[in-house]
C-alpha positions in Angstrom: 159.6 -50.5 187.0 161.7 -51.9 189.6 162.8 -48.9 191.9 166.6 -48.9 192.9 166.7 -48.1 196.4 167.2 -50.1 199.2 164.2 -51.9 201.1 163.7 -51.7 204.4 164.7 -55.6 204.9 167.6 -54.6 202.8 168.9 -51.8 205.4 167.8 -53.9 208.1 170.1 -56.8 207.0 173.0 -54.3 206.3 172.8 -52.7 209.9 173.0 -56.2 211.4 175.7 -57.2 209.6 177.7 -53.8 210.7 176.3 -54.5 214.2 177.8 -58.2 213.9 181.1 -57.0 212.5 181.4 -54.3 215.2 180.8 -56.2 218.2 183.3 -58.7 216.9 186.0 -56.2 216.4 185.4 -55.0 220.0 185.1 -58.4 221.6 188.4 -59.1 219.8 190.3 -56.0 221.2 189.0 -57.1 224.7 190.5 -60.8 224.3 193.6 -59.3 222.9 193.6 -57.0 225.9 192.9 -59.6 228.4 195.9 -61.7 226.9 198.2 -59.1 227.3 197.3 -58.5 230.7 198.1 -62.1 231.8 201.2 -61.8 229.9 202.2 -58.8 232.0 201.1 -60.7 235.0 203.2 -63.5 234.3 206.3 -61.5 233.4 206.1 -59.5 236.7 206.2 -63.3 238.5 208.7 -64.4 236.7 211.3 -61.4 237.1 210.8 -62.2 240.7 211.6 -65.6 240.7 214.6 -65.2 238.4 216.5 -62.9 240.8 216.1 -65.4 243.5 217.3 -68.3 241.0 220.1 -66.4 240.0 221.5 -65.8 243.7 221.3 -69.5 244.3 223.3 -69.5 241.5 225.9 -66.9 242.0 225.4 -66.0 245.5 224.8 -62.2 244.7 222.2 -60.2 242.9 222.3 -59.3 239.1 224.0 -56.1 238.2 225.4 -55.8 241.7 227.8 -58.8 240.9 231.3 -57.9 241.5 232.7 -60.8 239.5 230.6 -60.8 236.5 233.4 -60.0 234.1 234.9 -63.7 235.2 231.7 -65.1 233.9 230.9 -63.1 230.6 234.0 -61.3 229.8 234.8 -57.5 230.1 233.4 -54.8 228.0 236.3 -52.8 228.9 239.6 -53.4 230.6 238.9 -49.6 232.5 236.1 -50.6 234.7 235.2 -46.8 235.0 234.5 -46.8 231.1 233.1 -50.1 231.3 230.5 -48.5 233.6 229.5 -45.8 231.2 230.3 -46.9 227.5 229.0 -49.7 225.7 231.6 -51.0 223.2 230.4 -54.1 222.6 229.4 -55.4 218.9 226.8 -58.0 218.2 229.3 -60.8 218.2 230.2 -60.3 221.9 226.9 -59.2 223.6 227.5 -60.8 226.8 230.0 -58.7 227.9 229.8 -56.9 230.7 231.1 -54.8 233.7 231.4 -55.7 237.7 229.0 -54.3 240.1 230.7 -53.5 243.5 229.1 -56.3 245.5 227.7 -54.2 248.3 224.3 -55.8 248.0 222.4 -52.9 246.6 221.7 -52.2 242.7 222.1 -48.8 241.2 223.3 -46.4 243.9 224.8 -43.2 242.6 228.3 -43.2 243.9 231.1 -44.1 242.0 229.2 -44.6 238.7 227.3 -47.6 240.1 223.8 -46.1 239.3 224.4 -48.3 236.1 224.1 -51.4 237.7 220.2 -51.2 237.4 220.6 -51.4 233.7 223.3 -54.2 234.1 220.6 -56.3 236.5 218.8 -56.9 233.2 222.0 -57.4 231.3 223.2 -60.1 233.9 219.7 -62.3 234.2 219.6 -62.3 230.4 223.6 -63.4 230.4 222.9 -66.2 233.0 219.6 -67.5 230.3 217.0 -66.5 233.0 215.2 -63.9 231.0 214.6 -63.5 227.2 216.0 -60.6 225.4 219.2 -59.1 225.0 220.2 -55.6 226.9 222.8 -53.3 227.1 223.4 -52.8 230.4 223.9 -49.0 230.0 221.8 -45.8 229.8 220.3 -45.3 226.7 222.8 -43.4 224.1 221.9 -39.5 224.4 219.7 -39.9 227.4 219.9 -39.4 231.1 219.5 -42.6 232.9 216.8 -43.4 230.6 215.4 -46.9 230.9 214.0 -47.9 227.4 212.2 -51.1 226.6 214.0 -53.5 224.3 217.4 -51.7 224.6 218.3 -51.6 228.3 215.3 -53.1 230.1 212.4 -55.7 229.4 209.5 -54.3 227.2 206.4 -55.6 229.0 203.9 -57.6 226.7 201.6 -54.5 226.7 202.2 -52.0 223.7 204.8 -48.8 225.0 205.1 -50.4 228.5 208.3 -52.0 230.1 209.9 -52.9 233.4 212.9 -51.1 235.3 214.7 -51.5 238.7 215.6 -48.6 241.1 217.2 -48.5 244.4 215.6 -45.9 246.5 214.6 -44.5 249.8 211.0 -42.9 248.6 209.1 -43.1 245.2 206.9 -39.8 245.3 204.6 -40.9 242.6 203.6 -44.2 244.5 202.3 -44.7 248.1 205.4 -46.8 248.4 207.7 -45.7 251.3 210.7 -48.1 251.7 211.6 -47.3 255.3 215.2 -46.7 254.5 216.5 -48.1 251.0 215.1 -50.8 249.2 214.9 -52.0 245.8 211.6 -51.4 243.6 210.5 -52.5 240.2 208.0 -50.3 238.2 206.0 -51.3 235.4 204.4 -48.6 233.2 205.0 -46.6 230.4 208.4 -45.1 228.7 209.3 -42.0 231.0 212.7 -40.5 231.6 214.4 -42.1 234.8 212.0 -45.3 234.6 208.9 -47.0 233.4 206.4 -45.3 235.3 204.2 -43.4 232.7 200.2 -44.2 233.3 199.3 -47.1 230.8 196.8 -49.1 232.6 193.0 -48.7 233.2 192.8 -48.7 237.5 190.7 -52.2 236.8 193.4 -53.7 235.0 196.1 -53.3 237.6 193.2 -54.0 240.5 193.0 -57.4 238.5 197.1 -57.6 238.6 197.4 -56.7 242.0 194.6 -59.2 243.3 196.3 -62.1 241.5 199.6 -61.6 242.5 199.3 -59.7 246.0 196.3 -58.2 248.2 194.1 -56.1 245.7 195.5 -53.1 247.9 196.9 -50.2 246.1 198.5 -48.9 249.0 199.8 -52.2 250.9 201.5 -55.6 250.0 204.1 -55.8 247.3 202.2 -54.6 244.3 201.4 -50.9 244.9 200.3 -48.0 242.7 200.0 -44.2 243.0 198.0 -41.7 245.6 195.0 -40.0 243.8 197.3 -36.6 243.9 200.3 -38.0 242.2 201.6 -35.4 239.5 202.1 -38.0 236.9 199.9 -40.7 237.8 196.9 -38.9 239.2 193.6 -40.6 239.7 194.4 -44.2 239.7 193.0 -44.8 243.1 190.7 -42.8 245.2 192.6 -41.3 247.8 196.2 -40.0 249.3 195.4 -41.9 252.6 197.4 -45.2 252.8 194.6 -46.6 255.0 191.3 -45.9 252.8 192.8 -46.0 249.2 191.3 -48.1 246.6 191.7 -48.4 242.6 189.0 -46.2 240.8 187.4 -48.9 239.3 184.5 -47.0 238.1 187.0 -44.8 235.5 187.8 -46.5 232.1 190.9 -44.1 231.2 194.5 -45.4 231.3 195.6 -43.6 234.7 197.7 -46.2 236.1 201.3 -47.8 236.4 202.5 -50.0 239.4 205.4 -51.0 241.7 206.7 -54.3 242.6 208.4 -54.5 245.9 210.3 -57.6 245.3 212.0 -58.0 248.8 215.5 -58.2 247.7 
């Protein structure tokens, strides 16, 4: 009588098939992640380029543009209301607000902190980036940068790009020597997109392609090892010796772009 049990050969075949399936899934996930990282790298380059294209065309920075309503119409006849309330509908999504034209994007005086969200709105209005952005804070939030609402989403899950005008960035190595603009690339967090979302080797890869591979120098930078929100992405608090923590495989990093405008 034939036994109903599996033979060793049959079990071996099943194990081999399971191994191949597992290996295929893991390889597929790795390829998907690599494609996402290439897309984020491309986005980072493109956003830098589009700002200079915008400035060449309109002679001002997006968001700070003092005559934006002459090109795209005003979201409100009252500019104070315009800066804090989104009264547009889907049929008039280009309606916008003027910046103050002082060469900086998003300082707090006079409500102009919202320039940092109109930055993306003006770029989209000019046809230089994809998407539609509100130009104001996320409703019910305090200066929240929300991907696909008022800032672009990154081509990686749960991440986005946001812009800040600041003198220091306490979670990053950057000390801007006075005031400067900085673009944050990371997970959504109240205020900006700088929650850790990348493995250290991933940011090292982006930094090496776009800059110098050094987390504390150049236009692509990350956080010191003692950062309260983004710890252990790098090996040190000393900008002279810090390196990416390449031996770690957890998502410990976000990064900043120092655009130079």
